[in-house]
C-alpha positions as a printed Julia matrix, in Angstrom:
126×3 Matrix{Float64}:
  85.77  -162.43  -91.6
  86.27  -159.66  -94.16
  84.41  -157.28  -91.84
  87.0   -157.96  -89.16
  89.89  -157.44  -91.58
  88.39  -154.22  -92.96
  87.94  -152.88  -89.45
  91.49  -153.87  -88.5
  92.87  -151.89  -91.44
  91.16  -148.76  -90.13
  92.74  -149.08  -86.71
  95.43  -146.45  -86.44
  96.63  -147.41  -82.98
  98.11  -150.79  -82.26
  96.55  -151.19  -78.85
  94.01  -153.71  -80.13
  96.31  -156.75  -79.82
  97.06  -155.7   -76.24
  93.5   -154.8   -75.17
  91.64  -157.84  -76.5
  93.61  -160.52  -74.55
  93.04  -158.62  -71.3
  89.31  -159.02  -71.81
  89.72  -162.8   -71.94
  91.33  -163.01  -68.53
  88.4   -161.8   -66.43
  84.68  -161.29  -66.65
  84.94  -157.7   -67.78
  87.6   -155.08  -67.22
  87.34  -151.41  -66.25
  89.02  -149.1   -68.72
  91.06  -147.35  -66.04
  92.74  -150.68  -65.18
  94.0   -151.29  -68.7
  97.02  -148.96  -69.1
  98.83  -150.66  -66.23
  97.83  -154.14  -67.45
  98.95  -153.33  -71.01
 102.27  -152.0   -69.72
 102.77  -155.27  -67.81
 102.62  -157.17  -71.13
 105.92  -155.51  -72.06
 104.97  -154.85  -75.7
 106.38  -151.34  -75.52
 108.85  -149.45  -73.42
 106.73  -146.3   -73.66
 104.13  -145.23  -71.14
 100.62  -146.31  -72.06
  98.41  -143.25  -72.55
  95.03  -143.79  -70.86
  93.26  -141.6   -73.43
  94.68  -143.79  -76.23
  93.32  -146.88  -74.45
  89.86  -145.29  -74.23
  89.99  -144.29  -77.92
  90.91  -147.86  -78.79
  88.08  -149.22  -76.64
  85.58  -146.9   -78.32
  86.88  -147.97  -81.73
  86.6   -151.64  -80.78
  83.08  -151.07  -79.49
  82.0   -149.26  -82.7
  83.3   -152.25  -84.65
  81.47  -154.69  -82.35
  84.61  -156.38  -81.08
  83.96  -155.18  -77.54
  80.81  -154.36  -75.64
  80.47  -152.36  -72.45
  78.03  -151.9   -69.62
  77.81  -149.32  -66.88
  78.6   -150.62  -63.41
  76.62  -148.59  -60.9
  77.31  -150.8   -57.89
  79.36  -149.5   -55.01
  80.16  -145.96  -54.01
  81.33  -143.31  -56.41
  80.69  -142.67  -60.05
  79.41  -145.33  -62.43
  82.22  -147.07  -64.29
  82.22  -148.69  -67.71
  83.09  -152.37  -67.8
  84.33  -153.88  -71.08
  83.79  -157.4   -72.46
  85.08  -159.13  -75.59
  82.5   -160.24  -78.19
  82.54  -163.14  -80.66
  83.7   -160.72  -83.35
  86.43  -159.59  -80.95
  87.48  -163.23  -80.53
  87.84  -163.51  -84.32
  89.88  -160.31  -84.42
  92.08  -161.6   -81.59
  92.68  -164.82  -83.53
  93.76  -162.76  -86.56
  96.09  -160.68  -84.39
  97.59  -163.88  -82.95
  98.35  -165.04  -86.51
  99.9   -161.67  -87.39
 102.03  -161.66  -84.25
 103.09  -165.3   -84.78
 104.31  -164.4   -88.28
 106.08  -161.34  -86.86
 107.73  -163.52  -84.25
 108.94  -165.91  -86.96
 110.34  -162.96  -88.93
 112.14  -161.64  -85.87
 113.58  -165.09  -85.2
 114.92  -165.25  -88.77
 116.35  -161.75  -88.32
 118.14  -162.7   -85.11
 119.6   -165.87  -86.68
 120.89  -163.85  -89.63
 122.27  -161.2   -87.26
 124.16  -163.75  -85.12
 125.55  -165.51  -88.2
 126.62  -162.18  -89.7
 128.36  -161.1   -86.51
 130.15  -164.46  -86.32
 131.35  -164.16  -89.95
 132.47  -160.56  -89.36
 134.46  -161.52  -86.28
 136.02  -164.47  -88.05
 137.15  -162.27  -90.97
 138.56  -159.72  -88.56
 140.06  -162.34  -86.22
 138.15  -160.91  -83.31
């Protein structure tokens, strides 16, 4: 597990928690499909840069969390198809824990915010 954590600390982009779940949904995903699928998750309001997705996929592959194969079927150029590995499943589980804790923190923040606004309005008779 420490190998997964060490690799996660090196990751400069936070696309990993968005990329890995996409690989669970189907039997392999083409890289060019991912920016649109990541955007649909609604984790950011920014456009998803395709080159950042490919950098993240290469990083995940170097750290053995993802593997890829070339798909040469059909017309046109060969395309790379990505699959999650067992190590990727462990990393995804860690990300789920991190995001669950973040969600709990955000929930506490929102409760404190609403209570603070209510106290402010009460003091001001608003």
